[in-house]
Structures are given as C-alpha cells and as structure tokens.
N, C-alpha and C positions, 0 to 999 in steps of 0.2 A: 365593664369598668376596668381601666388600666390599673396595673400594680407595679410596684418596684421589684425588680429582679436582683439588682445589686446596687449598693450605694445607699445613701448619698456619700460621696467623698468630697470633702472640702480640700481644694487644691491650692490655686493661687490666691493670695490676699495681699493688697496693698493699702494705701490710706483711705481710698474711697470706693474700691471695687474688689471683687473676688470672682472665683469661678467654682461651680459645684457640678460634679460629674455624677451621672446615674445611668443605670441600664433599666429599661422597662420591659414588660412582657408583650406589649403591642404598641403601635404608632399612637402618639398623643402629644399634647402640649404639656411641657414641664414648666411649672412656675415656682420660683423661690420667693417666699413672702417673709420679709423681716419685720420685726416688732416696731422698728422706727420709721416704717414706710418705704425703706429701700427694698430693692428686689430686681427681678428679671425673668424673662420667659423665653423659651426656645422650643421649636418643634423637634421631635426626635428625628434621627437619621439612621439609616440601615446599613449593617455589614453582616453578611453571611447569615441572614435571617434573624439577626439580633438588633435590638432597638436602643439607641444611645442618645444622650443629650449632654452638652457641657454648657451649662447656663451661666452667662456673665451676670454678676449681681452689681448694680450700680446704686449710687445715692447713699453709701455708707458714710457715717460721720467719722472723721479721723479720730483715732484713739478710742473708739467706742467698742462695746461688746453688746452684740444684739442676737436674740434667739431667732432661728428661722424655721420655716416649715417648707416641705415639698408638696406641691399640689399637682396632680396628674388630671388633666381636663377638668380643673377647678375642684377636684375632690382630694382632700387631705390624704397623702400616703405616708408622710413622715412628719413628726414621729408617730409610730403606731399607737392606736388608742390605749393599749394595755402596757405601754412601755414603762419600765421601772428605772430607766436611765435618766439622768439630768437633761435638760434641753440641749439640743445642738446649737452652737453659737458660732458667729463670725466675729472675730477680734480684728479690727482694722488697725493698720500701723498708724502711728502719729503723723500728723501733717507737718513734718519738718525734715528736711534733708539732713539736718544735724542730730536728729533724734537717734540715740544708741540702739534702740530696739523696739519691740512691741510691748509686751508686758502689760496689756490692758485688763488682763483677766482677774478673776477673784484670787486673792492671796498672792498676787505678784506685784513686783516693784515696776512701775511703769517705764522706769529708765533702763530696765534690764531686758535682754534678749536670751531666751532659753532655747537651745537647739538639742534635741535628742537625736541620736543617730546609732545606726547599726546595720547589719547586713546578714543574709543567709537565714531566711525564715522558711523552714520546710513545712508545708501544708498547714492545717489549722490544729490547734490544740484539741485533743479528743474531749469527750465529755468528762465531768469530774469524776465519774465512777470507772472510767476506762484507764488503762495503763498507757502512759506516753512513753514510747521507746526512746525518746531523746531528751526527756526531762521536761520541766515546765517551760512554757513559752514566755519569753521576757515581755513581748508586746502585749500579749493577752493579759499577763499579770499587771502590767502598767495600767492597762484600760480598766481592769477590774478594780484596782486600787483607787484610781481617779474617780470612777463612777460611784464608788461607795463613799467617797469623802469629797464632795464637790468643792470644798474650801481649800484643798491642797493646790499649790501652784501647778499649772500645767505647762508642758512645753508650748513655745510659741510657733515652732515648726518642727516637723519630724522628717529626718533625711533618711531614706531607705536606699542603702548604697549597694544594691545588687542582690540577685537571687531572691527576688520577691516571690518567684514560683519556681518549681523544680520540674522542668519538662522531662528530665532523664531519670527521675527517682520518684515515681508516683507512690501514694499511699495505697494500702489495700482497698479502701473505699473507692478511690478513684479508679484503680485497676478493675474493679467489678464493673464500673461504668463503661470502661473501655471494652471489656469482654463482651458486653451487650451490643457493641457496635461492630466488632471485628474479631478475627481469630489472633489471640495473643501469642501463639506459637510462631507467627510470621513477623518479620521486621516491621516496625520497630518494637515489637514485643509489648512490654508494660510501659513503655515511653509514649508520650503523646505523639500523635501523627500529623495533626492538622489544626487549622483554626478552631474548629468546633471543640476539639478536645482541649485546646488551651483554655477555652472558656470554663471548662470544668475545674481547672486549677485555680482560677480566680474566684469562683464560687466557693470552693473549699477553703480558700485562705481569707477572703474578705467577708464571708457570711458569718464567721464566728461572731456571736452577739456583741461581746465586749469590744473586739477589734472594729466591728462595723460602726459602733458608737464612737470610738475613739477617732477613726478616720473621718467621721462626719463633723467633728468639732475641732480637730487639730489640722492645720494646713500641712500638706506633705509635698516634698520633692523627691523625685525617684530617678534612678538610673539602673540600666540592666548590667548584669555580669554573665558569666558563661552558662550557669545552669538555667537562666531564663530561656536559653536555647539548648545547649548541650554542654557537658563538662569539656573544658579545653577548647571551647569555641575560638577558632582562629589562632591556634597556638603556633602553626607553622604552615609553610606552603606544602610540605609533604602531608600533613594532617588534612588540609583542605582538599588535596587532590584525592585522598583516600575517601573522604566523606562524599564528595561529589560523584564518586563512582558507584555509590550505593543506590538502591532503588527507592529509598524513602527520604533521603536528605532534602531534596528540593521542597517537598511539601512541609517538612519540619521547619526549615529556615524561613519559608514564606509565611507559614502560620505563626512563628515566633515573632517575626518583625511586624507582621499585621496586627497581631494582638497586643504587641507592646505599644505601637502607634495609638491604638484605640484606648487601651486601659491605663497606660502610664505616661507616654510622651506628651499627648495633647494637654494633660493637666499641668505639665511643667511650664506651659506657655502663658504669658500675660494676655489679657484681652486684646491689646494692640497687636501682639504677635499672632494671635488667632485670626484677627481680622485681615492680616496680610498674608496668611498661609493659603496658598492657591489650592492645594489638594483638599484642605478642610472645607473651603468654599465649594469646591466641586462636589465633594461627597455630600454635603448638605443640600445641594441643589438638584440631586437626581433621586428617583425612587429607591435605587439600590446602589450603594457605593462599593460593592465588594470588588468588582473588577478594577475599579480605580485604585483601591488600596493594594490590591494584589500586584498591579503593575508597578506601583510605587515601591513595594517590598522587593520585587524582582530587580528593579533597577538599582536599589540601594545595595542589594547583595552583590550584583555584578560590578557596581562602581560606587565606592563609598562616598565619592563627591556628590552624589545625587541626593544625599540626605545629611542633615546635621542633627545628631541626637544630643549633643552638648548644649549647655545653656547657661545663662548668668542670672542671678537674682541679687538685688541690693536691698537690704533690710536696714534702712536708715544708714548708719555709718559702718555696717558690716557687709562685706561683699562675699558672695558665694559664687564660685565658678565650678559648675559640675561638668566633668569631662568624660567623654566616651572613650574607654580604653579597650574596646573590643572590636567594633565594626570598622574603624578606619585605620587599622593596622596595615602596614606594608610588609609582606611576608617573604618577598624575594631575599634570599640570604645576603646578596650584595648590597641591598638598600634597606635591610630590616629595620623597622622603627615602629614604635607604639602608636604614633599619630602620623598620618600623611602630611604633606607640606601645608595643604590648605588648613587642616585642623590645627596644626602646630602654630601657624600664623594667627589663627583665630584665637587660640589660647593666650598667646603673648599679648594680643591686643586687649582682650578682656581683662587680663591681670593688671596691665599697666595703664589702661584707660582711666584718666582722672585720678592717677595716684596721688594721695593726699587728701582725697575726699572720703577715705574710709579708714577706721581705726583698727580694723581686723580683716584679714584676707583669709578666706576658707577655700581650699581647693578640694572638691569632692572627687575622689578617684576610687573606684570600687577596689583597685588593686593597690596595695601599699607601695609608697615610694622608698621607704627605709624598711628593710627586713632585718631579721636576726643575722648577724654577720656571716655565719657559716652559709646560710642559705643565699645571701646576697653573692658571696664569692662563688658558690656552686652555680648560680644562674649565669654569672659572667663567664665562668670557665666553660660552661655548657655552650653558651652562645659562640665562644671562640672556637670550640671543637666543630660545631655545626657549620661554621663558616669556613672550615678547612685549615684552621691554624696548625693542626697536628696531622693533616693528611686525610685521604678519603675513608680509611678504615675507622679512624677516630671519629670522623664526621658521621658515619653510619651509626656508630655506637652513641654518639651524642644526640642524634635525632631520637632514637629509641628511648633513651634516658629522659629526654625532654618531655615526651608524651607520657611516659610511665609516671614521672615524678612531678608533673605540673610545674615545670620551670618556665614561667611565662609572665613574670611580674616585670616591673620597670627595669630591674637589674638584668633581665634577660634580653633587653633592648639597650645595649650599652650606650649608643649614641643618644637615644631618647632619654635615658637616665641622666646623662650629662647635661643635656639641653634643659630638662626640667630643673635640675640642680642650679644652673646658671640663672634661670628665670626666677626661681624663688630667692636666690641671693640678691638679684637685682631688685626685686619687688620689696625686699626687706632692708635695703640699704638707703642711706641718705636721710636728709632732713624730713622728707615726706613720708618716710616708711611707717607703715602701721605698727601697732604695738606687738602684734603676733601674726605670723604667717603659719597656718595649720593645714596639713594635708589630712583629710578625714577619709578613712579606708575601712574595708572589711575583708572578706574572702578567706582569710587564713584560719578561721575557726578558733582564735584566741585574741585576747586584747592586751595591748601594751601601749606605752607612751615612750617615744625616743626623741632626743633633741640633737640637732645638726650642729656640728662645730667645724668651721672651715679651716683648712690648712693655710699657713702663710706662704705665699710664693717665694721662691728662692730669691734673695736679695731685697725683698720688700722690707719696709720699716716694721718694727715690732708693733704688735697690737696695743692700742692705747685707749680703748673704750668699747662700749657695747657689751653684749653678754660675755661673761667670763669664758675665755678659751676660744672664742670664735674669730676666725680670721678668713677673709675672702681674698682671692687672688689680688695682688697689689697691696696688701695689707690693710684693706678697708673693711673693717667688720660690719656685718649687718647690725642695724640698730634694733631690728625686730627679733623676738624669739621665734625660731623656726623649728617647728615640731611635727612629728608624725603621730597621729592619734588613730589608733586601729581598734575597732570594736566588732567582733564577730564570735560566735553566731548569736542571732536573736533566738532562733529555735533549730538546733541541729546538734551534732555530737562529733567527737574526735576521738579516734582510738588512743589508748594509753601509750602505744609505741610512737605515734606521731607527736603526742604531747612531750614525750621524752626528747624527740628530735628537735622540737622547737626550744626546749630548755638548753639542749646542747648548743644550738645555733647561737644562743646569746652568751655562752659561757667562754671562759679563757681558752680551754682546750678547743672549743669550736672556732674561735678566732684563729688559733694556730693552724688548724686544719684548713681554714679558709685561706690562709697565706700560701699553704702548700698547693692548693688548687690554683690559686692566682698565678703562682710561678709556672705551673704546668701549662696553663692557658696563655701565658705571656701577657697577662693583663696589666694595664697601666693602674697605678695607684689612684684611687678616687680623690677628687679635690676636697673632700671633707671627711670628717669623722663623725660618728654618731654614737651616743650612749643611751642605753635603756634606763629611764628614770621611773618607770612604773610597769609592773607586770613581770612575767606574763600571767595572765589569768585565764582560767578555763572554766567554761559553763555558759549557760544562756544568759545574755547580758545586753545592756544598753549603756552607752555613754551620754552624758549631758554636759554641754559646754555652756556656761553662763557668762555673757559678755555685758559689761557695764562701763561705758566710756572707754577708756584704754586698759581696763582691767579684764582678766579672764580667769574663770574658775572651772575645773573639770571634776566631774564625778562619775564613778562607775558603779552600777547597781546590777545585781545578779538575781534571777529568779530561783528561789529555793523551796523545796518541799519540806514543810515542817513534820515533826513526828506524828502530830495528830492529824496530818492529811492536808492542812492548809498550805497554800502556796503564798509567798509574799516576796517583795523585793527587798533585798539586803544591800546596803551601801558597803562596799568592800574597800573603796579608796576614794579620796578626794584630794585635790591640790590647787593651790592658787598659782596658776601658770604664770602670771605677771609679777608674782612676789619674788623676793630674793630666794635663790634655790636652797633647799634643805633636803632633808630626807623624805619630805612629804609627809602627810599625816598618816597614811598607810595603815590605819587600824581599821578593823572591821567594826561596823556599827549597824544597828537595826534600822536602816532608813525605810521611810514609808513609801516613797516613790522616786523614780529616777527622773526628776524634773528639776533639779537644781538644789542649792542649798537654802 
C-alpha cells in the first residue's frame, strides 16, 4: 500500500481550481477528493528514485471553502486517521475580477486578503523538550496557534521569500544522516552534496507536524535565495569562478536547482502554466525523469535565459510579481546587473500590464530594495571599487570585502537599483496608480518598514499632491505609497554585533558615514530618499499584510518563549499603511496569531 512521504502542500488556488503537491513512497495514483464533489487525480512521476505528484483540482465553487482528502490508489492517506488537526481545506477565490481578495475562511471578512510573509527558516523546530538554538520558530508557532483555535482568521496565502532550506548550514540531525552516506571530513563536509541530500532538508523542514498541516491548508508562493543553494550564491564573477573550480560545486548547484524545481517551483505555477510546461510534460511521460531534470538544471546554470523562476499571481485586484534575484544576475563587472535584459523586460511587462486593474502591487524580492542607509551606501561604494573606480588595488580590496560582508543586495547593482526605482515610480504614478506599491523582502535577519520619497528634479515645479514629501523626476509625485516591507527571519538568529550594525545603519551617524563612503566611491546621489517608519525588530517573526479595497494594514508578530515554557505569537507592531501617517501604533500587544487584525 502506498503512503505519503511528504505533503500534501496546497500551492496554487484561484476561483475554481487549485494544485496540491505530494511525495509518495512508491508509484501510485494520487486523488484529491473534496467535500463538494470537486477534485482531481494524477499518477506520480519519478525523479532520483522519489515519486511526486502535483494534482490539479477542478470544479471548485468560487468563494467556497471545502475540506479535502488525499487518496493513494483509492486508499485514504490524508488526513491520517489519528489526526488531531482541523480538516485541511481549499478556499477558492471569489469569481470576480474586481474582488479585493480571498477571505472565505472561518473568521475572515470575504472582502479582505491576508498575506503572511517572511524568509530564512532554518530546519524544523525541535521537539518541545529540546533546546532550540535559534529560538522558537514563527511558522511552527503560527501553525500551532491556528490548529488549536480553528475560528481564528488564517492567512489567505503564505509567501516564503527565500531560504526555505539551508544547504550550507545543516542541523546535527541532518549531519548524522549525511555521515551515514559519506565521509564528512571531505568536501562539502556537513553541507549537502546532491539531490538526495537536498530531500533530507525538505523532510526535516516540512514534516514538522504543525507546519505540515499549515502548508496543507494555506496556499503558498515561494522563491529561492542564496542558502537554498549556498551563502552568497552568484555574488560576483570572482566568486563564481572560485566555486566552479571546486570538486563539489557542480553536483551542489545541479542538486539545488533540481530540488527547487521539484519541491518549490512547480507549485508556483497555475494549472494552465503547468499544462504548457514542456519539461513537466516530458518528465510525466517517462518512467524516470531524472536525466531530463538534470539536463534542465545544467542548462539553467550555464545560461539563465534557459529558465524563468520568476512568476506573477493576481488575487482579485491584488497583483503579486515574484522576482528571481539570484539566478539571472549578470556578473561581468562592466555589465553587472541584478537581472539580465530578458528578465528585466519581463518584470517591467508584468508590473505595468493592465495597470489600473489592480489596487495594490506587491513585488516579491528575497533581497530588499531599500536598506539601512549606511549599508546602502556601503554596497554602492563597494560596487564602484570593484568596478575599478579607485584603481586595481582598491578593486581587489573591494572584492574581498564584497564576499566577506555579503554586499550583494539591489544597492550593490547600482544600475539595477536605479531601474527598479524608476519602474516602481512609474507603476505608482498617474490616475491608474494602485493605492500601494510594496516590495516584500527578507534575507537580512531583521524586520523593518521604509517609505520612499522622491527628490524633485532641478527646475521642476514644486510638489502639489500625493504622499507628503514625495517627488518624482519632473515634479510628478507618485499617487501610490511606495514601501519596503522586510521580514526576516522566520527561524534563525543574528549576532548582537550585527544587530548593532543594522541599528547604526539606520541612525544619523550611519547616514553621515554613508555620505563619506559615497564621496570616496564617487557615487551619484540616489533619485529618492527613504525613511524608516517601523523597526528595526529582531527575533523570529512574520508580517501580515491585510488588503481591503484600496486600504492596507500591516502587522508584525514574533514567536516568544513564555516563562512557563509555552511559545506564542506576540503582536509587536501594527499600522494602517494607507491612513494618514503618524507614529504608528507601535505598542506591544499579546496577539493570538499573525494573520491580520
């Protein structure tokens, strides 16, 4: 009898269809059976001895909430017979292009869309009796809270913004499994080496009982960041040359891209996109798709134009554009950019296509667009040095510093930072502009909110409208509020010394030091200013963005250990993003769950 090895994960959901991802322990037919007669079935396909299925579910009633079961060869495998969790459900979008959101679940307003997001989740939370070296897991705590109180409002979608697994920082439990396969005194030591070892990371992360239930009932959108492959992935041409010279890098990058395609990427696609995906069709049509996926990964590594990891999702009148900030980089110092031309053109099209048809634009970028001011200046200064602005000796020093200090965000790609800034200003300007343009990010192991303010071009008329203080080139202010929302980590840590560095980065002395670096690097002044309006916050945390018509509310929740040993989510900040600006509520409160107000 076939059994579930991993999953189910509820991935894509729209008004009348969904997809559910599973891994089974042998070949079988996987059927999703819903309470209202909707459902679907697929036979498993194989990669590297593992059996997977991504089942399209059709026949859903728009705006409905329906429980579902997973059957393997017509035998029920989910929910388990002894499960103490609430039923896994699929909540369909309302059947209206004008609908603001999802919100069909218990305790939710059907006109609201709740988006919970964060990044950087290291392994799984240990058992309750074990010591967790990085503190309580925010995702695990959210899942435990919601499963214990089914009436609480849930997120309508979960955005996982990178570092879903840590290929270069394995836990002691995973290291023991690696040691049973190979000699850990040889490269890549306790890091994962290949596809099979990547599967161990997903088991450790997604088999946590609470998280497994949460992922079975809340749709998820994902994108990779560096630790999904290795720290500093594609930082520079020098870094890549060094990595490709090692004996183990090729298997690591192939295993990373293969496992990402199987475990994360396919679930980001709609049923129509899946049906049009040639590789997916080929893998399903053969007894073993390992070589097909491996060849695809090798081609994607050699030429980023061979694969697109970015994607777009529309939730009624909310648009999400998730952008790959890792695999499509141009690393030649003379042409250095975060996105190659094909990817940049795609991003521009997806942001501006049908502008006026959405009330909120969300750009998912694992790496923040707006950083603490000192760090932004340091990355631009470093990029100038590496490009030769101060000569070969400074260029060598700059490359060493770039790799040591992880100077690789949008600011480290000055032309790309400027292009993204211009695109966001264009998207947020004019009569058809959305209420908000939000860049959702993680990576930096703290959370903050920053608001962009454009400078007025020389000779341009004074600003006469729009958000206070915002001026675009030519004197035309964006009518949208343009914000950087950063939330990280979900489950990780940050040394006190680096916390102090981030606080300095936001401070007035940090800005002054940044100006010194900018002068040394001969940097141009950015076309915008930004100010921190919330944070920085340190801890394991999740943000929730609640969208209703043209209004937006933001909430930050942290997982905290109580004196008696219990773990709960505590609301540490909330703000109405589209209300008149004030100081924000800013008070700590004992919130029950990070799922909106």
